[in-house]
N, C-alpha and C positions, 0 to 999 in steps of 0.2 A: 368316635370314628367318623361320624358325619362332619364334625368340626374340622377334623384333620383333612378330610376330602375337600372341604370348602376352602381351607387354607392353601392346599395344593393347587386347586383350581385357580384361586386368586393369584398365586405366585406364577403359575403358567401363563395366565392372561397378561400379567404385568411384564413377564419376560418377553412374551410375544410382541407386546406394544413397544418395548424397548428395542427389540430387534428390528421391528418395522421402522421405528424412528431412525435407528442407526443406518438401515439400508437406504433410507431416503436421502442421506447426505452424499453428495457427489464432490469429489476432490479434483480441482483443476490446477494444473501446474502452469505457471506463467511462461510463455514462449518469448524469450528476449529478442529473437529474430524478428518477430512481428509485433513488438511492443516498444514503447518509448517512455522515458522519464525525462521531462524537460522542466526548465525554470527560466525566469527572466527577472532582471533587477534594473531599477533606474540607474542610468549613468548620465549625470548632468540633466539634459532635457529629453533624452531618448531612453530606450530600454535595450539591454544586451541580453541575448538568449544563450542558453547552454543546455547540455544534456549530460546524463550519466549513461555510459554504454554497457556497464555490467551490473546486472541486478537479477534477483531470483525471488520466487515466492509461491505460495499456494493460496487458493480460495476454496474454502469448504462451503458448498452451497446446499441449502435445504430448500428445494423448489416449492415444497408445500407451505413453507413459512420462511420467506427470504430474510426476515428479521432475525432468524437464528443462524444466519450465515456468519462465517469468520474469514479473516484474511491475515496472513503474515507475510512480510516481505523484507528483504535486505538489499542494500545498495552498496556497491564498492566505491568508496569515496575517491580512490585513486583513478577511477575511470571518468572523472569530470572532464568535459570537453566543450570549450567555447570557441573552437576553431582558431585559437591563438595560443601557441605553445608557451609564450612568456606569461600570458595571463593565467593559463592553466597551472603553471608552476607556482605562481603567486597564490592562487586559490588553495593549492595543496599545502602551502607553507603555514607556519604557526600564526600568521596574521588572520587566517580564515579557518579552513577545515582542519589543519594540522594533521594531515593524513598519515603521518608516521606514527602518531599516538592513537588517533581515532580512525581506524581503517574502514569502519562501516557505519551505515545509517540503518536503523531497524524500525519497522512499524508493526504493531500487533493490535488488531481491533479488539475493542471491549464492548461495543454495542452497535447495532444496526437499527436505524429508524426509517421506516418507509415514509417518503415525503410526497410521492406521486405514483403514477402507474408503474414507472420503471426507474424511479429516482430514490436515493437513500442519503441520509446523513450518517456517515460511518465514523464513529468516534473511536479513537485508539491512542495508544501510547507510542509516541515518536521519540526515539533516542538518536540524538545528533550532537556531535562534539562533546560527548560525555554527559549530556544533559537530557533528561527524559521529561517530556511534557505531553499533556493530553491535547490532541488536535482533532478537528473534524474535517473529513473529506466529503465534498459534494460528489456523489457517485451516480453515474448513469449506466444502467444495464442496457447494453446494445442488443443482446439477444443470445440465444443458444442455437446451434445448428451443426450440420456435418462439415468436416474438413477433408483434407487429403488422406488417402489410404485408411479410410474408416474412422478417422479421428472425430471425436465429439468436442466441439469448441464452445467457449463462452467469450463474449466481448464486453469490455467495460471502459468507461472514461471516468476520470476523477480530477478534481481541482481543489486547491486550497491556497491560502496565503499565509506565509510565516513571517515572523520578524526575526532577522538574524541575531539581533541583540538579545532576544529571549534565550538563545542558545550559546551566548557568550562569544558571538562572532561579529562584534561591532566593526572590526578592522582597524587599521591605523588611523590616528586622528587626522593625518594629512589628507585622507580620502573621505572624511566625513561629509564634506560639501559635495563631493562628486557622486557618492553612492547612496542610494536609498536604503532604508531599513527593511522595507517589505519585499518579500520574494514570492512571486507568483509561481505556483507549481501546477504543471499540467501532465497528466498521466494517461496513456492509452494502452490498454491491455488486451491481448489475445491469449487465452489459456486453454490448454487441452486437458480433457478428462484423464485422470490417472487410471491406468489399466490394472 
């Protein structure tokens, strides 16, 4: 009988610890109106910038241990915008994104490593152009605080550099001398806590 009571007590404590851990996780939903996903690539001797205007995602934050946080996000490839309609149409073509076949870009984190007071190396699986590769985002936590109408917000910045050839997006040979292979990614996020 005593053994059974001990087992019940241990189970109750474990369940309580699990519930406490679960309660500590805060889920934030990315606000696309106050966020941006940008990129730039070399064109001859300069760099051309662009953005994606449609994206979504969530960040599950454990403030007690930020290394246990998680992020998932998707980007609508068809929303690519370089302020030039002809260039945007070419980027959506089979020469590059092939947006008719590959409509989205997806990222799902697999590990967070704290590298400073508010900085992290966030490793995750990036799926682009039908290819999935592990990439590392350099992430900066800008902070937590109140927003409009009682919203609770979190702010983040992230950067990384990709090689388009790693994802089968080398482009036509005639442009090989004009375009660089490396693409710099810059992300700014404001996310609101899910109610």
